[in-house]
N, C-alpha and C positions, 0 to 999 in steps of 0.2 A: 559393470554392474551398477544399476541405478540406486539412488538413495533409498527407495522404498521397496526394493526387490524382496526383502524378507518380511515385509509387513503384510498382514492379512486384512484385506479390504473386501472380502467376499460379502455380497449382499448389500453393500453400502451404495448410496446414490451418487455422491460426489467424489469421494476419495478413490473409489474403484477405477476412475478414469485415469488416474495417475500412471498406472502400469500400462495402459493402452496408448498413452500419449507421452512418450519420453521427452518430447521437446518442452513440455510444461511441467515436468516432474523434478526440476532442479530448484531447490530452495535458494533464496537470496542469501548468500553467505555473509554479505555485509550487514544485513539486518539481524541475522542470527548473532553475529559478532557483537553488534551494538547492544542487543538485549542481554547477552551474556555478560558484557562489561557492566551494565547497569545492575545486574543481579549479584555480581561478585565484587563490586567496588566497596570502598570503605563505608559507604552509606547504604549498603545493601539491605539494611534493616528496614528501610522505608519501602512502602508499596509503590509500584510503578504502574503507569498506564501507557499502553502502546496501541498503535493503529496500523491496519493494513488496508490501503485503498486499492481495491482490485484483488479480491481473494482468489479469483480464478478457480482452480480445482483443489486448492488447499495445500499446494506443495510447500509453501513457506509457512502458512498458518499453523499446520499441525506441529512441526518441531518447535515453533515459537511458543505455542500453548503449553507444550510439555516443559518448557523452561520456566514458566511463570508459576508463582506460588499463590496460596490462598491470600486474598487481600489485593492481589494484582488484578488489573483489568485489561482485556483485549477488545478493541473495537474492530469489527470487520465490515467493509463496505463493498457491495457488489449488487447485481440485480436481485430482486426479491426472491425469485424461484431458486437462485443459486444459494442464497443465504439460508433459505428454508431447508434445502438439501444438506447444507453444511451443518446446521443445528441438528437435523435428523441423524446424521452420521455420528455426531458427538454423543447423542443420547442412545444410539443403537449399540455402540461398543464402548467398553471402558478403556479409554486411552490414558487414564490416570491424570486427567485434566483437573487442576485445583483452582484455577483463577476464574474470575467472572468473565463471561463472554457476552458481548453486546452486539447483536447482528443489526446492521444498518442497511436495509435493502431499498433499492429504488426501482421504479417501473421502467418500461421501454419507451415511454412517451418521449418524443423528440426534445421537449423542453425540460425533461427531468434528467437528473444525474446524481451522483454521489455528492456533488457540490451543494445541492439543496439540503441534504442531511448535515453536511459540514456547517452550513449557515445556521441551522437550528442549534447546533452545539455552541456556536459562538454567542448567540443571543442568550442561551441558558447560562453560559459561562459569565457573561457580562452581568446578568441579573444576580448572580451569586458572588459578584466581585472577585472572581478567581483570576489570577494572573496568567493562567495557562492550564491546559488539560493533558496534553500528551508529552511523554518523555522521549518518545521516538515514533516516527511514522515512516512507513514504506509506501511510496506512491507509485503504483503500477496500474493505473486506470486507463481511461481513454487517452490515446497517444496523440491527440490533436492540440493545437495551441488554444483553441476555444475552451476546452475542458481543463487541460493541464494548467494553463495560465491562471484561471480563476481558482483552481484547486490549490495552487501554490500560495496565492494571496490569502486564502482562508486558513490554510495550514500554518502559515507564518504567525498568525495571531493565536492559533490553538496550541502552538508549541510552548512549553515551559522554557524558562531560562536554561541554557545549556542543552536544550532539547535537540535531537538529531532528526534531520529530514533527508531521506534517501529517495532520489529520483531514478527510476528504471528506464532502460531503452532510450537514452538521451540521443543516440545517433540513428534510431530507427526511423524509417520513412514509410508512408502509406504505399508508395510505389515500390517498396521492397519486393513485393511479388506482383506479377502481372495481373493476377486475379483481383487483388485488392485495388490496384491502380484503376482497372476497368470499372470496378464498383464505385470507387470514389468519383471518377469522372462522370459516371452516369448519375450519381446523386448530387452533382453540382459542385464538386470541389475543384478549383482551378489546378491546372497541371503544376504550377510553381509551388503550390501548397502541398500537393501530393508527393512532390519530390523533395520537399524540405524536411529537415530534422526538427520537427515542431516542438518536441520536449526540450531539446537543446535551446531553441529560440526562446521558449518560456523561461528557461533557467537563466539565460543571458540577460533577459529584460528584468526579471523579478528577483533574482538572487545574486548574480555575480557582482553587481555593484551596490548591493545593499550593505551599508556599514554595520548593520545589526546582525549580520550573518558571516560566519567564517567558513570558507570553502576548505574541505579536507581533501587532500590530493589522493588520487587512486591510480594504480598502475593500469587498471581496467577502465578504459574511457567510456564504457557502455553505461555507467552509472555515475550520478553526481551525489555527493554527500556534503551536507551543510550543517553547521552547529550554530544555534542561536546564542549570540553573546549575552551575558548577563547585563541587565539594565543598570 
């Protein structure tokens, strides 16, 4: 039985796809665990801000939103039309969401991505002299070194002290499926890149040896979790 089998998504634009696509209907248990710890810790009286880069069809977003309280904030990053459907679903049905939801959509232009929106947040944060924005971030966006590497660099600054960054699919490759491999080669991606674990490459370069971040061990090697050390 899937996580959402008993949920009623009839008539919804985004969430209704969860029951039709079981492969993307599994919430990230590590992100849910981190958010739960933030909400139940000794400092749970403070408001928290979390982000999900790559909302997909909302498999992780919805349970996280239900965990957050009034005063908390959730930032969701994905393509514009997907974030529009996401917000439409939240308005269409009462899921009991109490927190503030901030949709951050980007276009399909080749030069555009969630990283542009992350860069805007950094500049706003600096203007306000804030030391950080996010208490926890789940990065499950484009799985290439080009996007993931820059995304990690931006999120490192956006994280608060003791903030948690979770990377998904660190061992995934473009060549994981023959269809994706053929598309990548056609679009001009070299074969060595198509066969490389590009998220893991970005993790090794930008996080593994960064003294400002502590790696949290996981039995499941498909995800990487890092904590930002206090300054």
